[in-house]
C-alpha positions as CSV (number, residue, x, y, z in Angstrom):
1,X,37.6,-48.5,-21.8
2,X,34.6,-46.4,-22.8
3,X,33.4,-46.4,-19.2
4,X,36.5,-44.5,-18.2
5,X,36.1,-42.0,-21.0
6,X,32.5,-41.4,-20.0
7,X,33.4,-41.2,-16.3
8,X,36.1,-38.7,-17.0
9,X,33.8,-36.5,-19.1
10,X,31.1,-36.8,-16.3
11,X,33.7,-35.7,-13.8
12,X,35.0,-32.8,-15.8
13,X,31.4,-31.6,-16.7
14,X,30.4,-31.8,-13.1
15,X,33.4,-29.8,-12.0
16,X,32.6,-27.2,-14.7
17,X,28.9,-27.1,-13.8
18,X,29.5,-26.6,-10.1
19,X,32.0,-23.9,-10.7
20,X,29.5,-22.1,-13.0
21,X,26.9,-22.6,-10.3
22,X,29.0,-20.4,-8.0
23,X,29.5,-17.8,-10.8
24,X,25.7,-17.8,-11.6
25,X,25.1,-16.1,-8.3
26,X,22.0,-18.1,-7.4
27,X,20.9,-18.4,-11.1
28,X,20.7,-14.6,-11.4
29,X,23.2,-14.5,-14.2
30,X,22.0,-16.0,-17.5
31,X,25.2,-17.3,-19.2
32,X,26.7,-19.0,-16.1
33,X,23.3,-20.4,-15.2
34,X,22.9,-21.9,-18.7
35,X,26.5,-23.3,-18.5
36,X,25.8,-24.9,-15.1
37,X,22.6,-26.6,-16.3
38,X,24.3,-27.8,-19.5
39,X,27.3,-29.1,-17.5
40,X,25.1,-31.1,-15.2
41,X,23.1,-32.5,-18.1
42,X,26.3,-33.7,-19.8
43,X,27.7,-35.0,-16.5
44,X,24.6,-37.1,-15.7
45,X,24.3,-38.4,-19.2
46,X,27.9,-39.6,-19.2
47,X,27.6,-41.0,-15.6
48,X,24.5,-42.9,-16.8
49,X,26.6,-44.3,-19.7
50,X,29.3,-45.3,-17.2
51,X,26.8,-47.2,-15.1
52,X,26.0,-49.6,-18.0
53,X,29.3,-51.4,-17.3
54,X,30.6,-50.1,-13.9
55,X,29.0,-50.8,-10.5
56,X,27.0,-47.7,-9.3
57,X,28.7,-47.5,-5.9
58,X,32.2,-47.5,-7.4
59,X,31.3,-45.0,-10.2
60,X,29.6,-42.7,-7.8
61,X,32.5,-42.8,-5.3
62,X,35.0,-41.9,-8.0
63,X,32.7,-39.3,-9.7
64,X,31.9,-37.5,-6.4
65,X,35.3,-37.9,-4.8
66,X,37.3,-36.5,-7.7
67,X,34.6,-33.8,-8.1
68,X,34.9,-32.8,-4.4
69,X,38.6,-32.6,-4.5
70,X,38.8,-30.6,-7.7
71,X,35.9,-28.2,-6.9
72,X,37.5,-27.5,-3.5
73,X,40.8,-26.7,-5.2
74,X,39.1,-24.4,-7.7
75,X,37.2,-22.7,-4.9
76,X,40.4,-22.1,-3.1
77,X,42.4,-20.9,-6.1
78,X,39.7,-19.0,-8.1
79,X,37.2,-17.9,-5.5
80,X,39.6,-17.3,-2.6
81,X,37.7,-19.7,-0.3
82,X,39.7,-20.7,2.7
83,X,40.2,-24.3,3.8
84,X,41.0,-25.0,7.4
85,X,43.0,-28.1,8.5
86,X,40.0,-30.3,9.2
87,X,38.7,-29.5,5.7
88,X,42.1,-30.3,4.1
89,X,42.3,-33.6,6.1
90,X,38.8,-34.6,5.1
91,X,39.4,-33.8,1.4
92,X,42.7,-35.8,1.6
93,X,40.8,-38.8,3.0
94,X,38.3,-38.6,0.2
95,X,41.2,-38.6,-2.3
96,X,42.8,-41.5,-0.6
97,X,39.5,-43.4,-0.7
98,X,39.2,-42.9,-4.5
99,X,42.8,-44.1,-4.9
100,X,42.2,-47.2,-2.7
101,X,39.0,-48.1,-4.7
102,X,40.9,-47.8,-8.0
103,X,44.0,-49.7,-7.0
104,X,42.6,-52.4,-4.7
105,X,38.9,-53.0,-5.2
106,X,37.9,-56.2,-6.9
107,X,34.6,-54.5,-7.7
108,X,36.4,-52.2,-10.0
109,X,36.3,-53.1,-13.7
110,X,39.6,-52.2,-15.4
């Protein structure tokens, strides 16, 4: 079960770090830049802990897939970035892929 806790923290930290990366304005703002760097450090540390017991392909698919979906939603809500229909469909397919991996993959360790 620890692998899921670490993976969840890794995902949340990556979402935070990427959002702060946008706010940092190309690393020209100190606090958001620091937050982004720290978020990525925490994210990669927790992802590395996850990989002790979970296959790398599965962990990375879940980590990046959930991150993509959440960051896209944050960008749409907080930053007013528009998503056209192909983008929405593509993000939906990523989300479906993560669900399929979690529900049906025998490579997944529950």
